[in-house]
C-alpha positions as CSV (number, residue, x, y, z in Angstrom):
1,X,-6.7,17.5,8.9
2,X,-3.2,17.4,10.3
3,X,-4.1,14.6,12.8
4,X,-5.3,12.5,9.8
5,X,-1.9,13.0,8.1
6,X,-0.1,11.9,11.3
7,X,-2.2,8.7,11.3
8,X,-1.4,8.0,7.7
9,X,2.3,8.6,8.3
10,X,2.2,6.3,11.3
11,X,0.5,3.6,9.2
12,X,3.1,4.0,6.4
13,X,6.0,3.8,8.8
14,X,4.5,0.6,10.4
15,X,4.1,-1.0,6.9
16,X,7.7,-0.1,5.9
17,X,9.0,-1.5,9.2
18,X,7.0,-4.7,8.7
19,X,8.6,-5.2,5.2
20,X,12.1,-4.5,6.6
21,X,11.4,-7.0,9.5
22,X,10.4,-9.7,7.0
23,X,13.4,-9.1,4.8
24,X,15.7,-9.2,7.9
25,X,14.0,-12.4,9.1
26,X,14.7,-14.1,5.7
27,X,18.3,-12.9,5.8
28,X,18.9,-14.3,9.3
29,X,17.2,-17.6,8.5
30,X,19.4,-17.9,5.4
31,X,22.6,-17.4,7.5
32,X,21.4,-19.9,10.2
33,X,20.8,-22.5,7.5
34,X,24.3,-22.1,6.1
35,X,23.6,-19.9,3.1
36,X,21.9,-22.6,0.9
37,X,20.3,-20.2,-1.5
38,X,21.1,-20.8,-5.1
39,X,20.7,-18.8,-8.3
40,X,18.9,-20.4,-11.2
41,X,22.2,-21.3,-12.8
42,X,23.7,-22.8,-9.6
43,X,20.5,-24.8,-9.0
44,X,20.4,-26.1,-12.6
45,X,24.1,-27.1,-12.4
46,X,23.8,-29.1,-9.2
47,X,20.3,-30.6,-9.5
48,X,21.4,-33.7,-11.4
49,X,23.3,-34.9,-8.3
50,X,20.5,-34.0,-5.9
51,X,17.0,-34.8,-4.9
52,X,14.9,-31.9,-6.3
53,X,11.7,-31.3,-4.3
54,X,8.8,-29.1,-5.3
55,X,7.1,-28.0,-2.1
56,X,4.0,-26.7,-3.8
57,X,0.6,-28.5,-3.7
58,X,-0.3,-31.1,-6.2
59,X,-2.4,-28.9,-8.6
60,X,0.3,-26.3,-9.3
61,X,2.9,-29.1,-9.6
62,X,0.7,-30.8,-12.3
63,X,0.4,-27.5,-14.2
64,X,4.2,-27.0,-14.4
65,X,7.3,-28.0,-12.5
66,X,11.0,-28.3,-12.9
67,X,11.9,-31.3,-15.0
68,X,13.1,-34.1,-12.7
69,X,11.5,-32.7,-9.5
70,X,9.3,-34.7,-7.2
71,X,6.2,-33.3,-5.6
72,X,6.4,-33.3,-1.8
73,X,4.0,-30.6,-0.6
74,X,5.1,-28.6,2.5
75,X,1.9,-29.6,4.2
76,X,2.9,-33.3,3.9
77,X,6.6,-32.9,4.5
78,X,6.6,-33.9,8.2
79,X,4.8,-37.2,7.2
80,X,6.8,-38.0,4.1
81,X,10.3,-36.7,4.6
82,X,11.5,-40.3,5.2
83,X,11.0,-40.8,1.4
84,X,14.1,-38.6,0.9
85,X,17.7,-39.9,1.5
86,X,19.6,-38.0,4.2
87,X,23.0,-38.6,2.6
88,X,22.1,-36.9,-0.8
89,X,21.8,-33.2,-1.3
90,X,18.2,-31.9,-1.3
91,X,17.3,-29.0,-3.6
92,X,14.0,-27.3,-2.6
93,X,11.8,-24.8,-4.4
94,X,8.4,-23.3,-3.9
95,X,6.4,-20.1,-4.8
96,X,7.2,-18.8,-1.3
97,X,10.6,-18.2,0.2
98,X,9.2,-18.5,3.7
99,X,7.7,-21.9,3.0
100,X,11.0,-23.0,1.5
101,X,13.0,-21.8,4.5
102,X,10.7,-23.5,6.9
103,X,11.1,-26.8,5.0
104,X,14.9,-26.4,5.0
105,X,14.9,-25.8,8.7
106,X,12.7,-28.9,9.2
107,X,15.0,-31.1,7.1
108,X,18.0,-29.7,8.9
109,X,16.6,-30.8,12.2
110,X,16.0,-34.3,10.7
111,X,19.8,-34.5,10.0
112,X,19.8,-34.0,6.2
113,X,23.4,-33.4,5.1
114,X,23.0,-30.8,2.4
115,X,20.0,-28.6,1.9
116,X,19.8,-25.9,-0.8
117,X,17.0,-23.9,-2.3
118,X,16.1,-21.8,-5.3
119,X,16.7,-18.3,-4.2
120,X,14.1,-16.6,-6.4
121,X,11.5,-19.3,-6.3
122,X,9.8,-21.2,-9.1
123,X,8.2,-18.1,-10.6
124,X,11.5,-16.9,-11.9
125,X,12.8,-20.3,-12.9
126,X,14.3,-20.2,-16.5
127,X,15.4,-23.8,-16.8
128,X,13.7,-26.8,-18.2
129,X,10.1,-27.4,-17.0
130,X,7.6,-30.2,-17.5
131,X,3.8,-30.6,-17.3
132,X,2.3,-33.7,-15.7
133,X,0.4,-36.0,-18.0
134,X,-2.5,-36.5,-15.6
């Protein structure tokens, strides 16, 4: 019975270490990208002067999105990033912070001047939203 408990303890330790590693990875990526994470209030205040990009797929975008956002799914970003202006700020959001950070890194490599993202993701957005008509 005690060997079973040792195995369970080892599994729990591995799971906890994995969560810590993912958290650390996100913190490091945020620092490397220049700390572009914004609260809901900061995002809402600056989005009128920026290109707001929803990185989610088309179906979730149609259900509900931030008012004024354009849909550019992460899966299509490398093909359609040229639709964005490099001289204007880009505000990104998604359901996943890791997807948003990958998109920010990609745009940074493509010489975009200012890239910011919604820190808590779309799920916690409390600003104006819109549903697509089609």
